[in-house]
N, C-alpha and C positions, 0 to 999 in steps of 0.2 A: 791069560791064564795058561798055566802049564798043564802037563799031563795029569797032574794030581789035583787039578782044578783050583790051584792057588792063584791069587791075583798077582800078576807080575807088574802090571801098570794099570792105573785107572784115573781118569780125570772127571768122572761123573760127580754131579752134585745132588744126586737123588738115590734113593734105595733101589737097587736092581731087583727086578721081579724074581721070585724064587722058582717059578715054573717057566721054563723056556723051551717051548715046543720046537723052536727052530733048530735046536742043537741035536735033536734026535736024528740018528742015521746021517750025521754030517760027515761026508767023506773028504778026503784030501782034494785040494783044488776045487772044492764046491763052495758056492756062496748061497746062503739062505737069507731070505728077506722076510720081515714081518713088521707090521705096524701095531703099536700099542698106545693106548691112552693112559698117560701117567700124570696125575695132578693137573688136570685140565690142559695137558699138552699131548700132542700127537707126535710120537717119536718113531722114526724108521730105524729098525735094528737090522744090521747086516752082519752075518757071522761066517767065518771060514776057517779051515784048518790049514796051517802052514808048517812044514818041516824045516827047522833051523838046526844045523849041526846034529842031524839025526834025532832031534827032539821036536815033538809036535807041540805047537802052541795054538791056542784058540784066540782068534782076533774078533772082537766085536766093535763095530763102528755104529755110532748113534747120531742121527741128524734130526733136529727139531723141525718138523714139517707142519707145525700148527698154522703158520701163516698161509700155507697153501690151502688148507681147509677153510680157513677164515676168508681167504679170497673167494673160494668157491661159494661160501655162504653169502658173502657180500654180493657176488655176481647174481646168485639166485634172488636175493632181495632186490637188486637193481632191476633184473628182468621182470620180476613180479611188479615192481613199481611202474616200469615201462609198459607192461601189459595193462595195468590198471589205467594209466594215463591214456594209452592207445584205445582201450575199450571206451573210456569216457569220451575221448574225441570222436570216436566212431559213432557212439550213441548220439553225441551232439550233432554231428554232421547228418546222420540218418534222420534225426528229429526234424532238422530244417528241410532236408530233402523231402521227407514224407509230408511235412507241413506244406511245402510247395505243391506237391502232387495232390494232396487232399484239399488244398485251398481251391484248386480248379474244380475238383469233384464237388466240393461244397457249393461253389458258384452254380454248377449245373443243377445240383439238388434244389437250391433256393429258387433258381429261375423256374425249374419245373413246378415247384409249389406255387409260385406267382401265377404261372400259366394255368395251373389247375384251378386257381381261384377265379379265373375268368379274364385275366389281363393277357390277352393273346398277342399283344404287341411287344411283350418283354423279350429280350434277347440276352444271350450270354456274351459278356465282354471279354473274350480271350483272343490273343493274336499269336500264340505260340504255334510252332510248326510240328510239334511232337504228336503222339497218338491222342493225347487229351485235347490238343488244339483241333485235330481233325474231328474228334468226337463232338467238340463244341460247334465246329462249322456245320457238321451234319445235323446236329441238334437244332441250330438256328434255321437251317433249311426246312427241317421238319416242322418247326414252329411256324415258319412263314406259310407253308402249305396248309397247316391246320388253321391258321388265322384266315387265310384266303377262303378255305372251305367253309369255316364258320360264318364268315361274312356273306358268302353266297347263300348259305342255308338261311341265315337271318333275313337276307333280302328276299329270298324266295318265300319265306314264311310271311314276311310283311306283305308281299304281293298277293299271296294266297288269302291272307286275312282281309286285305283291301278288296280283293276280288269277291270274297264271301259277303263282306259288308255292302259293296256296291250291288251285288246280285240280289241280296235281300231287299235293298232299297228299290231296285228296279222292279222286283216282283210286287212289292208292297203297293206301289202307286196304281197300277192297273187293277190289282185285286181289290183295292179299296174302292175304286170307281165301280167295278162290276158288282161288288157286294152292296154298295150304297144304292145304285140304281135298281138292282134286283129287289132290295128291301123296299125302296120307294114304290116300285111298281106293285109289289105284293101288298102294300098297306094303303095304296091310293085307289080311289074309285076310278074305274076304267075310263080313259079318255084316249081316243085313237092317236091324236097328235103327240100327247105326252108319252104314251107307250112307244110310239115309233121313235121318238127322240131317245128314250131310254134304251131301246133295243139297238139303235145305231151306236150309242156309246158302248154298250156291252159288246157288240160285234167288233167295234174298232179296238177296244182294249184287249179283246180275245185274240184278234189278229196280231196285236202288238206282242202279246205273250207267245204266240206261235212263232213270230219272227225271232224273238229273243231265244226261245228254246232251240230253233234251227241253227242260229249262229253259235250258240254254246255247243251244240252237237258237232258242228263243223270244227270248232276249236279243239274239241276232244279228239275227233277223228284225225286231225292234222298232226297231233302229237305222236301218232303211231309211226309216222314216217315210213310208210310202206306203199309206194305208188309206182306204177309202171309208166315210164316216160316214153313218148313217141315223138317222131319228127312232125312238126306242124308249122305252117306259115302263120306267124302271129298276126299279120295283117288280115289274113283270111278269117282268123278267129274273131277279130274285132268286127269284120264285115258281117259275120253271122249274127252278132248281138247288136249291131248298129240300130236296127228298127226298134228293139226294146229300149235302147238308150235314148233314142229320139222320143219315144213315148214318155219316158221319165222326164225328159227335158221340156216337153211340150207344156206340162202343167205350170212350169215357171217361166215359160216363154224364153228359154235359153237355147242357143244354137250349139250343136256339137259338130266339130270339124275333125276329120281324120286325115293325117299325113303319114302314110306308112311306106317305108322302103321294104322291098321284098327280101325274104330271108327266112330260113327255117330254124326252129329251136326244138330241142328235145325237152318236152314239157308234158304236163298232165292237163289236158284241154279243159275239163270241167273246172278245175281249180283256178286256172288262168281266167276263166269267165267270172268266177267269184271275185277274183282280185280286181278285175276291171270294173265290174258292177259297183263294188264298194268304193273304189277310188272316184268313180264318176258320181256316185251318190253323195260322197262327202263334198265334192266340188260343187254339186248342185245346191247343197245346203248353204254353202258359203257365197253363192252367186246371187245376183239380183236380176231382175227382168232385163231382157234385151242384151245380156252379156253372152260371151262365147266361151265354150270349153273345148280345148284342143287335145286330141289324142295323137301322139306322134311316135313313130318307131324309127330309130336311127341306128346305124351300124358304125362303130369306130374301132379299128384295129381288132376286128373279130369279135368284139363285144356288142351285144344288143341292148339298147336302152329304150324302155317304154316310158314316155313322158305324158303326164296328165297336167295340163296347164289351165288354170282358171283365172278370172279377173275379179275374184270376190274380195271378201273383207280381210283375208290373210290370217296369219297366226302369229301371235306375239312370241318374242324370243324365249320368254320364260316358260312357255308351254310346249315348245317344239320337241324337247327331250322326253316328254311324257305322253305324247299323243298316241303312242302305240301300246299303252297300257290298257288292259280291258276295262271298260266302263268309264275311262277318263274322257271327260267332255270339256272342251275349251269354253264353249258358250252353252251352258246347260239349258237356258230358256229356249234358244234357237233349236237345239237338238231335240228338246222335249217336244216342241211344236212339230218338228219333222218326224216324230215318233222314232227317234234313234235311241240307242242305249250305250253308245260309246264302244261298240265291239267291232265296228267295221275295219278300222286300221289295225287293230290287234289281229283280226282275221287275215288281213293283207300281209302282215308281217309273217304270220305262220305259213302262208302260201309261198311267200318269197323264200323262206328258209327251206321249204321242201325242194325248191328249184335252185338252191345255192345262189340266190340273188340277193342284192342289197338294195334297200329302199332309202333314198335320200330326199330330204325335204328342204326346199328353199322358199322362204315366205317372208313377206313384210306386211305389216298391217296396212289395210286399205290399198294394197298394190298387188293383190293376187298371190297365188301359191302355185309352185311347180313341184310335182312329185315325180322323181325319177326311180324307175325300177331297173337296175343294171344286172343283167344275166352274165354269169361267169363264162369264160372262154371255153372251159371243158364241156359246157352244155350246149354250145352254139354250133350250128352247122349252116353257114350261109350258102345260098345257091351258088353253084359254080365250083364247088369242091368242099369236101368235108375236112375240117380242121380237127386233128386229134389233140 
């Protein structure tokens, strides 16, 4: 266009806009730019003033930039699609990852439910080394401890129930005899011989109840585990009670032999006497007339071993792991005749525990029994020097 705004040259194929803001205040050697949307096209208008032969002309160049905008829209759509696909893949991956994590937790939950229902042997089957694997490992350790504790509690409960049942049974027999004879004497015409027999039975059963109560009391006291230990020669302790042991053996015409090596032990003297009396009493019940019971003290590598050896009827293998249970009797008829209640070896076991000693039994039927009481090194002080 010239100065009079007349078109000098134009190759446009569309109607030029009537309002052209880019021409306002357009100076010489200035170029103004503007974008316009015309018929679904985006066109870049550039305008400038040029002097040619002292005449000013307005030049306007137009470039269709629609494709640039379309490319941008296409790019937006592409990136949106990429974002959607990426989000979907991310969700899919996270689903499987979380599924893998929660599967382990679900296993822990299901195992906990099974254990809560009473199956304490159930364990979590996980071998991963991540945090969940460590949790499963610790969970299995906890379950093992719980199972062991429950097993111990059940065993203790069974032992207590068996103890109560046996105790009730042991009380019932002498009480029945005492009540029966007392009632018989109360309702029968006086006869000195009959009354004397009845009183003897009542006295005998009463002594039996007294013995039972004393042994039960000793078992209860031994559980307190609060005793003062002093140094004593075990052989001297046996020598003190040897006359009483000989008196016990005289009734059955059994000989008691002692073979004691010198040496001192840190022990509770009265409890050791109870231990020896009960071991010898059991040996006497198993022995026949003219047999021998040997009490032997031997020292080996600083350990002291008390042996009680008899030549009696022995103990069958199936009974040897139960003989230390309260009221357990291998031969009930023989023990009943001997006025026993099956508490002697249980009492011995408790005394041995107080002294950190171990009781070992070696027996064969009809070939006698050897009971060893082995005292730990920490409690022994042989003559000739103290071993710490």
